[in-house]
DRENDREN-895254 format. One record per residue (C-alpha): residue number from 1; x, y, z. Coordinates in Angstrom, 1 decimal, m for minus. Layout:
N
<atom nr="NUM" X="X" Y="Y" Z="Z"/>
...
//
This chain:
360
<atom nr="1" X="0.0" Y="0.0" Z="0.0"/>
<atom nr="2" X="1.5" Y="3.3" Z="m1.1"/>
<atom nr="3" X="2.4" Y="5.6" Z="1.7"/>
<atom nr="4" X="1.5" Y="3.1" Z="4.4"/>
<atom nr="5" X="3.2" Y="0.3" Z="6.3"/>
<atom nr="6" X="1.4" Y="m2.8" Z="7.2"/>
<atom nr="7" X="1.2" Y="m3.4" Z="10.9"/>
<atom nr="8" X="3.6" Y="m6.2" Z="11.9"/>
<atom nr="9" X="1.8" Y="m9.0" Z="13.6"/>
<atom nr="10" X="3.1" Y="m11.2" Z="16.4"/>
<atom nr="11" X="6.0" Y="m13.6" Z="15.9"/>
<atom nr="12" X="5.5" Y="m17.2" Z="17.0"/>
<atom nr="13" X="8.3" Y="m18.6" Z="19.1"/>
<atom nr="14" X="8.4" Y="m22.3" Z="20.1"/>
<atom nr="15" X="7.9" Y="m22.7" Z="23.9"/>
<atom nr="16" X="11.2" Y="m24.6" Z="24.2"/>
<atom nr="17" X="13.1" Y="m21.7" Z="22.6"/>
<atom nr="18" X="11.4" Y="m19.2" Z="24.8"/>
<atom nr="19" X="12.2" Y="m21.2" Z="27.9"/>
<atom nr="20" X="15.8" Y="m21.6" Z="26.9"/>
<atom nr="21" X="16.1" Y="m17.9" Z="26.2"/>
<atom nr="22" X="14.7" Y="m17.0" Z="29.6"/>
<atom nr="23" X="17.1" Y="m19.4" Z="31.3"/>
<atom nr="24" X="20.0" Y="m17.9" Z="29.4"/>
<atom nr="25" X="19.1" Y="m14.4" Z="30.3"/>
<atom nr="26" X="18.5" Y="m15.1" Z="34.0"/>
<atom nr="27" X="21.7" Y="m17.1" Z="34.2"/>
<atom nr="28" X="23.7" Y="m14.3" Z="32.6"/>
<atom nr="29" X="22.1" Y="m11.9" Z="35.1"/>
<atom nr="30" X="23.5" Y="m14.0" Z="37.9"/>
<atom nr="31" X="20.9" Y="m16.5" Z="38.9"/>
<atom nr="32" X="22.2" Y="m20.0" Z="39.5"/>
<atom nr="33" X="21.7" Y="m22.5" Z="36.6"/>
<atom nr="34" X="19.1" Y="m24.7" Z="38.4"/>
<atom nr="35" X="17.1" Y="m21.7" Z="39.7"/>
<atom nr="36" X="17.2" Y="m20.0" Z="36.3"/>
<atom nr="37" X="15.9" Y="m23.2" Z="34.6"/>
<atom nr="38" X="13.0" Y="m23.5" Z="37.1"/>
<atom nr="39" X="12.0" Y="m19.8" Z="36.8"/>
<atom nr="40" X="12.2" Y="m20.1" Z="33.0"/>
<atom nr="41" X="9.9" Y="m23.1" Z="33.0"/>
<atom nr="42" X="7.3" Y="m21.3" Z="35.2"/>
<atom nr="43" X="7.5" Y="m18.1" Z="33.3"/>
<atom nr="44" X="7.0" Y="m19.9" Z="30.0"/>
<atom nr="45" X="4.1" Y="m21.8" Z="31.4"/>
<atom nr="46" X="2.5" Y="m18.4" Z="32.1"/>
<atom nr="47" X="2.8" Y="m17.5" Z="28.4"/>
<atom nr="48" X="1.5" Y="m20.9" Z="27.3"/>
<atom nr="49" X="m1.8" Y="m20.4" Z="29.2"/>
<atom nr="50" X="m2.3" Y="m16.9" Z="27.8"/>
<atom nr="51" X="m1.1" Y="m14.8" Z="30.8"/>
<atom nr="52" X="0.9" Y="m12.7" Z="28.4"/>
<atom nr="53" X="1.5" Y="m9.8" Z="30.8"/>
<atom nr="54" X="2.9" Y="m12.1" Z="33.5"/>
<atom nr="55" X="5.3" Y="m14.3" Z="31.5"/>
<atom nr="56" X="8.3" Y="m13.3" Z="29.4"/>
<atom nr="57" X="6.9" Y="m9.8" Z="29.2"/>
<atom nr="58" X="8.2" Y="m9.4" Z="32.8"/>
<atom nr="59" X="11.8" Y="m10.6" Z="32.0"/>
<atom nr="60" X="13.4" Y="m7.1" Z="31.4"/>
<atom nr="61" X="11.9" Y="m5.9" Z="34.7"/>
<atom nr="62" X="13.2" Y="m8.9" Z="36.6"/>
<atom nr="63" X="16.7" Y="m8.5" Z="35.1"/>
<atom nr="64" X="16.6" Y="m4.7" Z="36.0"/>
<atom nr="65" X="15.7" Y="m5.6" Z="39.5"/>
<atom nr="66" X="18.5" Y="m8.2" Z="39.8"/>
<atom nr="67" X="21.0" Y="m5.7" Z="38.5"/>
<atom nr="68" X="19.8" Y="m3.1" Z="41.0"/>
<atom nr="69" X="20.4" Y="m5.6" Z="43.9"/>
<atom nr="70" X="16.7" Y="m5.9" Z="44.6"/>
<atom nr="71" X="16.7" Y="m9.8" Z="44.3"/>
<atom nr="72" X="18.7" Y="m12.2" Z="46.5"/>
<atom nr="73" X="20.4" Y="m14.5" Z="44.0"/>
<atom nr="74" X="21.6" Y="m17.0" Z="46.6"/>
<atom nr="75" X="18.6" Y="m17.3" Z="48.9"/>
<atom nr="76" X="18.0" Y="m19.6" Z="51.8"/>
<atom nr="77" X="14.2" Y="m20.2" Z="51.5"/>
<atom nr="78" X="13.1" Y="m21.7" Z="54.8"/>
<atom nr="79" X="10.2" Y="m22.7" Z="57.0"/>
<atom nr="80" X="9.8" Y="m20.3" Z="60.0"/>
<atom nr="81" X="7.1" Y="m22.2" Z="61.7"/>
<atom nr="82" X="4.8" Y="m25.1" Z="60.9"/>
<atom nr="83" X="2.3" Y="m27.7" Z="62.1"/>
<atom nr="84" X="0.6" Y="m30.7" Z="60.3"/>
<atom nr="85" X="m1.7" Y="m28.5" Z="58.2"/>
<atom nr="86" X="0.2" Y="m25.2" Z="57.9"/>
<atom nr="87" X="3.5" Y="m23.5" Z="57.4"/>
<atom nr="88" X="5.0" Y="m20.0" Z="57.3"/>
<atom nr="89" X="7.8" Y="m19.7" Z="54.7"/>
<atom nr="90" X="10.4" Y="m16.9" Z="54.5"/>
<atom nr="91" X="11.5" Y="m16.4" Z="50.9"/>
<atom nr="92" X="14.7" Y="m14.6" Z="51.8"/>
<atom nr="93" X="13.9" Y="m12.1" Z="49.0"/>
<atom nr="94" X="14.4" Y="m14.7" Z="46.3"/>
<atom nr="95" X="12.7" Y="m14.6" Z="42.8"/>
<atom nr="96" X="9.0" Y="m15.1" Z="43.6"/>
<atom nr="97" X="8.7" Y="m18.1" Z="41.3"/>
<atom nr="98" X="11.3" Y="m20.0" Z="43.4"/>
<atom nr="99" X="9.6" Y="m19.0" Z="46.7"/>
<atom nr="100" X="6.1" Y="m20.0" Z="45.5"/>
<atom nr="101" X="7.3" Y="m23.2" Z="43.9"/>
<atom nr="102" X="8.8" Y="m24.2" Z="47.2"/>
<atom nr="103" X="5.7" Y="m23.2" Z="49.2"/>
<atom nr="104" X="3.3" Y="m25.0" Z="46.8"/>
<atom nr="105" X="5.3" Y="m28.2" Z="46.9"/>
<atom nr="106" X="5.3" Y="m27.9" Z="50.7"/>
<atom nr="107" X="1.5" Y="m27.4" Z="50.8"/>
<atom nr="108" X="1.0" Y="m30.5" Z="48.5"/>
<atom nr="109" X="3.2" Y="m32.7" Z="50.7"/>
<atom nr="110" X="1.4" Y="m31.6" Z="53.8"/>
<atom nr="111" X="m2.0" Y="m32.0" Z="52.3"/>
<atom nr="112" X="m1.1" Y="m35.6" Z="51.3"/>
<atom nr="113" X="m1.1" Y="m36.5" Z="55.0"/>
<atom nr="114" X="m3.3" Y="m33.8" Z="56.7"/>
<atom nr="115" X="m5.9" Y="m33.5" Z="54.0"/>
<atom nr="116" X="m5.7" Y="m29.7" Z="53.8"/>
<atom nr="117" X="m2.6" Y="m27.5" Z="54.1"/>
<atom nr="118" X="m2.2" Y="m23.7" Z="54.1"/>
<atom nr="119" X="1.2" Y="m22.2" Z="53.5"/>
<atom nr="120" X="1.8" Y="m18.5" Z="53.9"/>
<atom nr="121" X="4.8" Y="m16.6" Z="52.5"/>
<atom nr="122" X="6.7" Y="m13.5" Z="53.4"/>
<atom nr="123" X="9.8" Y="m11.9" Z="51.9"/>
<atom nr="124" X="8.8" Y="m13.0" Z="48.4"/>
<atom nr="125" X="8.6" Y="m11.2" Z="45.1"/>
<atom nr="126" X="6.3" Y="m11.1" Z="42.0"/>
<atom nr="127" X="5.8" Y="m14.7" Z="40.9"/>
<atom nr="128" X="3.9" Y="m14.5" Z="37.6"/>
<atom nr="129" X="0.2" Y="m15.5" Z="37.1"/>
<atom nr="130" X="m1.7" Y="m16.7" Z="40.1"/>
<atom nr="131" X="m2.9" Y="m19.8" Z="38.2"/>
<atom nr="132" X="0.6" Y="m21.2" Z="38.1"/>
<atom nr="133" X="0.5" Y="m22.2" Z="41.8"/>
<atom nr="134" X="m3.2" Y="m22.9" Z="42.1"/>
<atom nr="135" X="m2.8" Y="m25.4" Z="39.3"/>
<atom nr="136" X="0.2" Y="m27.3" Z="40.7"/>
<atom nr="137" X="m1.9" Y="m29.3" Z="43.1"/>
<atom nr="138" X="m4.1" Y="m30.6" Z="40.2"/>
<atom nr="139" X="m1.4" Y="m33.0" Z="39.2"/>
<atom nr="140" X="m1.7" Y="m34.7" Z="42.7"/>
<atom nr="141" X="m5.5" Y="m34.9" Z="42.6"/>
<atom nr="142" X="m5.8" Y="m31.8" Z="44.8"/>
<atom nr="143" X="m7.7" Y="m28.5" Z="44.7"/>
<atom nr="144" X="m5.4" Y="m25.5" Z="44.7"/>
<atom nr="145" X="m6.0" Y="m21.9" Z="46.0"/>
<atom nr="146" X="m3.6" Y="m19.0" Z="45.7"/>
<atom nr="147" X="m3.8" Y="m15.4" Z="46.9"/>
<atom nr="148" X="m1.2" Y="m12.7" Z="46.7"/>
<atom nr="149" X="m0.7" Y="m9.1" Z="47.7"/>
<atom nr="150" X="0.3" Y="m7.1" Z="44.6"/>
<atom nr="151" X="3.7" Y="m5.5" Z="44.2"/>
<atom nr="152" X="2.4" Y="m1.9" Z="43.8"/>
<atom nr="153" X="m0.7" Y="0.0" Z="45.0"/>
<atom nr="154" X="m2.8" Y="0.9" Z="42.0"/>
<atom nr="155" X="m6.3" Y="0.9" Z="43.6"/>
<atom nr="156" X="m8.0" Y="3.2" Z="46.1"/>
<atom nr="157" X="m10.5" Y="2.0" Z="48.7"/>
<atom nr="158" X="m14.1" Y="2.3" Z="47.6"/>
<atom nr="159" X="m15.0" Y="6.0" Z="48.0"/>
<atom nr="160" X="m11.4" Y="7.1" Z="48.5"/>
<atom nr="161" X="m8.6" Y="8.5" Z="46.4"/>
<atom nr="162" X="m5.4" Y="7.3" Z="48.1"/>
<atom nr="163" X="m3.8" Y="4.3" Z="46.5"/>
<atom nr="164" X="m3.7" Y="1.9" Z="49.5"/>
<atom nr="165" X="m4.5" Y="m1.4" Z="47.8"/>
<atom nr="166" X="m3.1" Y="m3.5" Z="45.0"/>
<atom nr="167" X="m4.9" Y="m5.7" Z="42.5"/>
<atom nr="168" X="m4.5" Y="m8.6" Z="44.9"/>
<atom nr="169" X="m5.3" Y="m11.7" Z="42.7"/>
<atom nr="170" X="m6.9" Y="m15.0" Z="43.6"/>
<atom nr="171" X="m6.8" Y="m18.3" Z="41.7"/>
<atom nr="172" X="m8.7" Y="m21.5" Z="42.3"/>
<atom nr="173" X="m8.1" Y="m24.7" Z="40.5"/>
<atom nr="174" X="m10.4" Y="m27.8" Z="40.7"/>
<atom nr="175" X="m9.7" Y="m31.0" Z="38.8"/>
<atom nr="176" X="m12.2" Y="m32.7" Z="36.5"/>
<atom nr="177" X="m12.1" Y="m36.2" Z="35.0"/>
<atom nr="178" X="m12.5" Y="m35.7" Z="31.2"/>
<atom nr="179" X="m13.2" Y="m31.9" Z="31.0"/>
<atom nr="180" X="m10.4" Y="m29.3" Z="31.4"/>
<atom nr="181" X="m9.9" Y="m28.4" Z="35.0"/>
<atom nr="182" X="m11.8" Y="m25.4" Z="36.4"/>
<atom nr="183" X="m9.2" Y="m22.7" Z="36.8"/>
<atom nr="184" X="m10.3" Y="m19.2" Z="38.0"/>
<atom nr="185" X="m7.6" Y="m16.6" Z="37.9"/>
<atom nr="186" X="m8.7" Y="m13.0" Z="38.6"/>
<atom nr="187" X="m7.6" Y="m9.7" Z="40.0"/>
<atom nr="188" X="m9.8" Y="m7.8" Z="42.4"/>
<atom nr="189" X="m9.7" Y="m4.9" Z="40.0"/>
<atom nr="190" X="m11.6" Y="m4.8" Z="36.7"/>
<atom nr="191" X="m8.2" Y="m5.1" Z="34.9"/>
<atom nr="192" X="m4.9" Y="m6.2" Z="36.4"/>
<atom nr="193" X="m2.2" Y="m3.6" Z="36.2"/>
<atom nr="194" X="m0.2" Y="m5.9" Z="34.0"/>
<atom nr="195" X="m2.8" Y="m5.3" Z="31.3"/>
<atom nr="196" X="m2.3" Y="m1.5" Z="31.7"/>
<atom nr="197" X="1.5" Y="m2.0" Z="31.2"/>
<atom nr="198" X="0.8" Y="m4.3" Z="28.2"/>
<atom nr="199" X="m1.4" Y="m1.7" Z="26.6"/>
<atom nr="200" X="1.2" Y="1.0" Z="27.1"/>
<atom nr="201" X="4.0" Y="m1.1" Z="25.6"/>
<atom nr="202" X="1.9" Y="m1.8" Z="22.5"/>
<atom nr="203" X="0.8" Y="1.8" Z="22.0"/>
<atom nr="204" X="m2.9" Y="0.9" Z="22.7"/>
<atom nr="205" X="m5.6" Y="2.7" Z="24.6"/>
<atom nr="206" X="m7.6" Y="1.2" Z="27.5"/>
<atom nr="207" X="m11.3" Y="0.6" Z="27.6"/>
<atom nr="208" X="m13.4" Y="2.9" Z="29.8"/>
<atom nr="209" X="m14.0" Y="1.2" Z="33.1"/>
<atom nr="210" X="m10.4" Y="0.1" Z="33.8"/>
<atom nr="211" X="m9.2" Y="3.2" Z="35.5"/>
<atom nr="212" X="m10.5" Y="6.5" Z="36.9"/>
<atom nr="213" X="m8.8" Y="9.7" Z="37.9"/>
<atom nr="214" X="m9.1" Y="11.4" Z="41.3"/>
<atom nr="215" X="m12.3" Y="13.0" Z="40.2"/>
<atom nr="216" X="m13.9" Y="9.8" Z="39.1"/>
<atom nr="217" X="m13.5" Y="10.4" Z="35.4"/>
<atom nr="218" X="m12.3" Y="7.6" Z="33.1"/>
<atom nr="219" X="m8.7" Y="7.3" Z="32.0"/>
<atom nr="220" X="m8.1" Y="5.5" Z="28.7"/>
<atom nr="221" X="m4.5" Y="6.5" Z="28.1"/>
<atom nr="222" X="m2.3" Y="3.8" Z="29.9"/>
<atom nr="223" X="0.5" Y="6.4" Z="30.0"/>
<atom nr="224" X="m1.6" Y="8.4" Z="32.4"/>
<atom nr="225" X="m2.1" Y="5.5" Z="34.8"/>
<atom nr="226" X="m0.1" Y="7.3" Z="37.6"/>
<atom nr="227" X="m2.9" Y="10.0" Z="37.6"/>
<atom nr="228" X="m5.6" Y="7.6" Z="38.8"/>
<atom nr="229" X="m6.8" Y="4.3" Z="40.3"/>
<atom nr="230" X="m7.8" Y="1.0" Z="39.0"/>
<atom nr="231" X="m11.5" Y="0.3" Z="39.4"/>
<atom nr="232" X="m12.4" Y="m2.6" Z="41.8"/>
<atom nr="233" X="m14.6" Y="m5.4" Z="40.4"/>
<atom nr="234" X="m18.2" Y="m5.0" Z="41.6"/>
<atom nr="235" X="m17.4" Y="m1.6" Z="43.3"/>
<atom nr="236" X="m17.4" Y="m2.1" Z="47.1"/>
<atom nr="237" X="m17.3" Y="m5.9" Z="46.7"/>
<atom nr="238" X="m14.0" Y="m5.9" Z="44.9"/>
<atom nr="239" X="m12.6" Y="m3.4" Z="47.4"/>
<atom nr="240" X="m13.7" Y="m5.7" Z="50.2"/>
<atom nr="241" X="m12.0" Y="m8.7" Z="48.5"/>
<atom nr="242" X="m8.8" Y="m6.8" Z="47.9"/>
<atom nr="243" X="m8.7" Y="m5.8" Z="51.6"/>
<atom nr="244" X="m9.4" Y="m9.3" Z="52.8"/>
<atom nr="245" X="m6.6" Y="m10.7" Z="50.7"/>
<atom nr="246" X="m4.2" Y="m8.0" Z="52.0"/>
<atom nr="247" X="m5.0" Y="m9.3" Z="55.5"/>
<atom nr="248" X="m4.8" Y="m13.0" Z="54.7"/>
<atom nr="249" X="m1.7" Y="m13.0" Z="52.4"/>
<atom nr="250" X="0.0" Y="m9.9" Z="53.9"/>
<atom nr="251" X="m0.7" Y="m9.0" Z="57.5"/>
<atom nr="252" X="m1.0" Y="m12.7" Z="58.6"/>
<atom nr="253" X="2.4" Y="m13.5" Z="57.1"/>
<atom nr="254" X="4.2" Y="m10.4" Z="58.2"/>
<atom nr="255" X="4.5" Y="m9.0" Z="54.7"/>
<atom nr="256" X="4.1" Y="m5.4" Z="53.4"/>
<atom nr="257" X="0.6" Y="m4.0" Z="52.8"/>
<atom nr="258" X="m1.0" Y="m0.6" Z="52.5"/>
<atom nr="259" X="1.3" Y="2.4" Z="52.8"/>
<atom nr="260" X="4.3" Y="0.1" Z="53.4"/>
<atom nr="261" X="3.9" Y="m1.5" Z="50.0"/>
<atom nr="262" X="7.0" Y="m1.1" Z="47.7"/>
<atom nr="263" X="6.1" Y="m0.2" Z="44.1"/>
<atom nr="264" X="8.4" Y="m2.6" Z="42.2"/>
<atom nr="265" X="7.6" Y="m0.6" Z="39.0"/>
<atom nr="266" X="9.4" Y="2.5" Z="40.4"/>
<atom nr="267" X="11.8" Y="1.1" Z="43.0"/>
<atom nr="268" X="14.0" Y="m1.7" Z="41.7"/>
<atom nr="269" X="16.4" Y="m2.0" Z="44.7"/>
<atom nr="270" X="14.2" Y="m2.1" Z="47.9"/>
<atom nr="271" X="13.1" Y="m5.6" Z="48.9"/>
<atom nr="272" X="9.3" Y="m5.8" Z="48.4"/>
<atom nr="273" X="8.6" Y="m8.4" Z="51.1"/>
<atom nr="274" X="5.7" Y="m9.7" Z="49.0"/>
<atom nr="275" X="3.1" Y="m11.8" Z="50.8"/>
<atom nr="276" X="1.4" Y="m14.8" Z="49.2"/>
<atom nr="277" X="m0.5" Y="m17.9" Z="50.3"/>
<atom nr="278" X="m1.3" Y="m21.3" Z="48.8"/>
<atom nr="279" X="m3.7" Y="m23.9" Z="50.0"/>
<atom nr="280" X="m3.8" Y="m27.5" Z="48.8"/>
<atom nr="281" X="m6.9" Y="m29.7" Z="49.5"/>
<atom nr="282" X="m6.7" Y="m33.4" Z="48.9"/>
<atom nr="283" X="m9.7" Y="m34.9" Z="47.1"/>
<atom nr="284" X="m9.0" Y="m38.3" Z="48.7"/>
<atom nr="285" X="m9.5" Y="m36.8" Z="52.2"/>
<atom nr="286" X="m13.1" Y="m36.1" Z="51.3"/>
<atom nr="287" X="m14.0" Y="m39.2" Z="49.4"/>
<atom nr="288" X="m13.5" Y="m41.1" Z="46.2"/>
<atom nr="289" X="m11.4" Y="m39.1" Z="43.7"/>
<atom nr="290" X="m12.9" Y="m40.4" Z="40.5"/>
<atom nr="291" X="m16.4" Y="m39.8" Z="41.8"/>
<atom nr="292" X="m15.6" Y="m36.2" Z="42.6"/>
<atom nr="293" X="m14.0" Y="m35.6" Z="39.2"/>
<atom nr="294" X="m17.0" Y="m37.2" Z="37.4"/>
<atom nr="295" X="m19.3" Y="m34.9" Z="39.4"/>
<atom nr="296" X="m17.2" Y="m31.9" Z="38.3"/>
<atom nr="297" X="m17.6" Y="m33.1" Z="34.7"/>
<atom nr="298" X="m21.3" Y="m33.2" Z="35.2"/>
<atom nr="299" X="m21.5" Y="m29.7" Z="36.5"/>
<atom nr="300" X="m19.4" Y="m28.3" Z="33.7"/>
<atom nr="301" X="m21.5" Y="m30.2" Z="31.1"/>
<atom nr="302" X="m24.7" Y="m28.9" Z="32.6"/>
<atom nr="303" X="m23.4" Y="m25.4" Z="32.2"/>
<atom nr="304" X="m22.3" Y="m26.0" Z="28.6"/>
<atom nr="305" X="m25.8" Y="m27.4" Z="27.8"/>
<atom nr="306" X="m27.7" Y="m24.5" Z="29.4"/>
<atom nr="307" X="m29.5" Y="m21.9" Z="27.3"/>
<atom nr="308" X="m27.6" Y="m18.7" Z="26.2"/>
<atom nr="309" X="m28.4" Y="m15.1" Z="26.0"/>
<atom nr="310" X="m28.5" Y="m13.4" Z="22.6"/>
<atom nr="311" X="m24.9" Y="m12.9" Z="21.3"/>
<atom nr="312" X="m23.5" Y="m15.9" Z="23.2"/>
<atom nr="313" X="m22.9" Y="m19.2" Z="21.4"/>
<atom nr="314" X="m22.1" Y="m21.1" Z="24.5"/>
<atom nr="315" X="m21.8" Y="m20.9" Z="28.3"/>
<atom nr="316" X="m18.1" Y="m21.2" Z="29.1"/>
<atom nr="317" X="m16.3" Y="m22.2" Z="32.3"/>
<atom nr="318" X="m13.1" Y="m20.6" Z="33.8"/>
<atom nr="319" X="m10.1" Y="m22.6" Z="32.6"/>
<atom nr="320" X="m11.4" Y="m23.5" Z="29.2"/>
<atom nr="321" X="m9.9" Y="m20.6" Z="27.4"/>
<atom nr="322" X="m6.4" Y="m21.0" Z="29.0"/>
<atom nr="323" X="m6.6" Y="m24.8" Z="28.2"/>
<atom nr="324" X="m7.3" Y="m24.1" Z="24.5"/>
<atom nr="325" X="m4.6" Y="m21.5" Z="24.4"/>
<atom nr="326" X="m2.1" Y="m23.9" Z="25.8"/>
<atom nr="327" X="m2.9" Y="m26.6" Z="23.3"/>
<atom nr="328" X="m2.6" Y="m24.1" Z="20.4"/>
<atom nr="329" X="0.6" Y="m22.5" Z="21.7"/>
<atom nr="330" X="2.3" Y="m25.8" Z="22.4"/>
<atom nr="331" X="1.6" Y="m26.7" Z="18.8"/>
<atom nr="332" X="2.2" Y="m23.3" Z="17.0"/>
<atom nr="333" X="4.4" Y="m21.4" Z="19.4"/>
<atom nr="334" X="4.0" Y="m18.4" Z="21.7"/>
<atom nr="335" X="3.0" Y="m15.2" Z="19.9"/>
<atom nr="336" X="5.3" Y="m12.3" Z="20.9"/>
<atom nr="337" X="4.4" Y="m8.7" Z="19.9"/>
<atom nr="338" X="7.1" Y="m7.0" Z="17.8"/>
<atom nr="339" X="7.5" Y="m4.3" Z="20.6"/>
<atom nr="340" X="8.2" Y="m7.1" Z="23.1"/>
<atom nr="341" X="10.6" Y="m8.9" Z="20.7"/>
<atom nr="342" X="12.5" Y="m5.6" Z="20.4"/>
<atom nr="343" X="12.8" Y="m5.3" Z="24.1"/>
<atom nr="344" X="13.9" Y="m8.9" Z="24.5"/>
<atom nr="345" X="16.5" Y="m8.5" Z="21.7"/>
<atom nr="346" X="17.9" Y="m5.4" Z="23.4"/>
<atom nr="347" X="18.0" Y="m7.3" Z="26.7"/>
<atom nr="348" X="19.8" Y="m10.2" Z="25.1"/>
<atom nr="349" X="22.4" Y="m7.9" Z="23.6"/>
<atom nr="350" X="23.0" Y="m6.2" Z="27.0"/>
<atom nr="351" X="23.5" Y="m9.6" Z="28.6"/>
<atom nr="352" X="25.7" Y="m11.0" Z="25.8"/>
<atom nr="353" X="23.4" Y="m14.0" Z="25.2"/>
<atom nr="354" X="21.7" Y="m15.3" Z="22.0"/>
<atom nr="355" X="18.3" Y="m13.8" Z="21.4"/>
<atom nr="356" X="14.9" Y="m15.4" Z="21.8"/>
<atom nr="357" X="14.8" Y="m16.4" Z="18.1"/>
<atom nr="358" X="18.2" Y="m18.1" Z="18.2"/>
<atom nr="359" X="18.0" Y="m21.6" Z="16.7"/>
<atom nr="360" X="14.3" Y="m21.3" Z="15.8"/>
//
């Protein structure tokens, strides 16, 4: 087209190549080889399920934080206190993925004998999408629950203007027999702040309803996000959930909340002392595993078969979309926006490692 340039679409990168690149980058930044490999696997899994703003998109920020001394590269993650059905873990300011992988494995091991286990975390960091850790117990015929205090305050309390709350996500994963597992992963705001950052990086505007300014007027330019607040889901209900999660994942664990929260978007050096929690529930503790999973299938199929409103072709269940995305991306590769590819190429050059498309 004369005088115009076609908009470049996303570039597909095989998941294995993406994982290898993340491991190379983190290793070059100073993370130990085993830790870099584990974080790379978890980050890539986030991209595979469609959590595009919480996977490799975050890598440049993680590396920046490592370079600033904001991450402990040789942590001693440890249990501070525990009983049969609970534990409190100190993450020693490690990469959040390492802390939450440790905590979730501990919850699964405890739930295998106690039936239910709750593991709280302090001194952690951003750990990617919430569904990563809620879904880990599925492989052991367990239900998973994950809650976190976000790493920056972007939401005001209902009726207020001071940013005292984060998007504080929750994820719940329940296994089924033949249907994809039920996996709910949601922020307590209408949109997670990662979506705002993603829109800004792609030069896009935000829909009305994501953010408001201090006069209650909508903000649609993501570059003006510092001027306002994310909107809680359901108004006061979302505010109430965000506050509850601050108490459960933050105050209970001795982590930072409210005015003490460190904005990891603006401050790369100060430890965030992020609070998280994970709960594992053994199906076998409640009855026959297969019977439970078959019942979940029946509930899901009843929903699928139910009548729809105009404009809807089918009633869907949380987890279906991410399952379909994973199948498609494992087959065809992970789509990376050209702007993100450019950032990753620049990061690779600064670290002296082959880029994300090396060998593809």
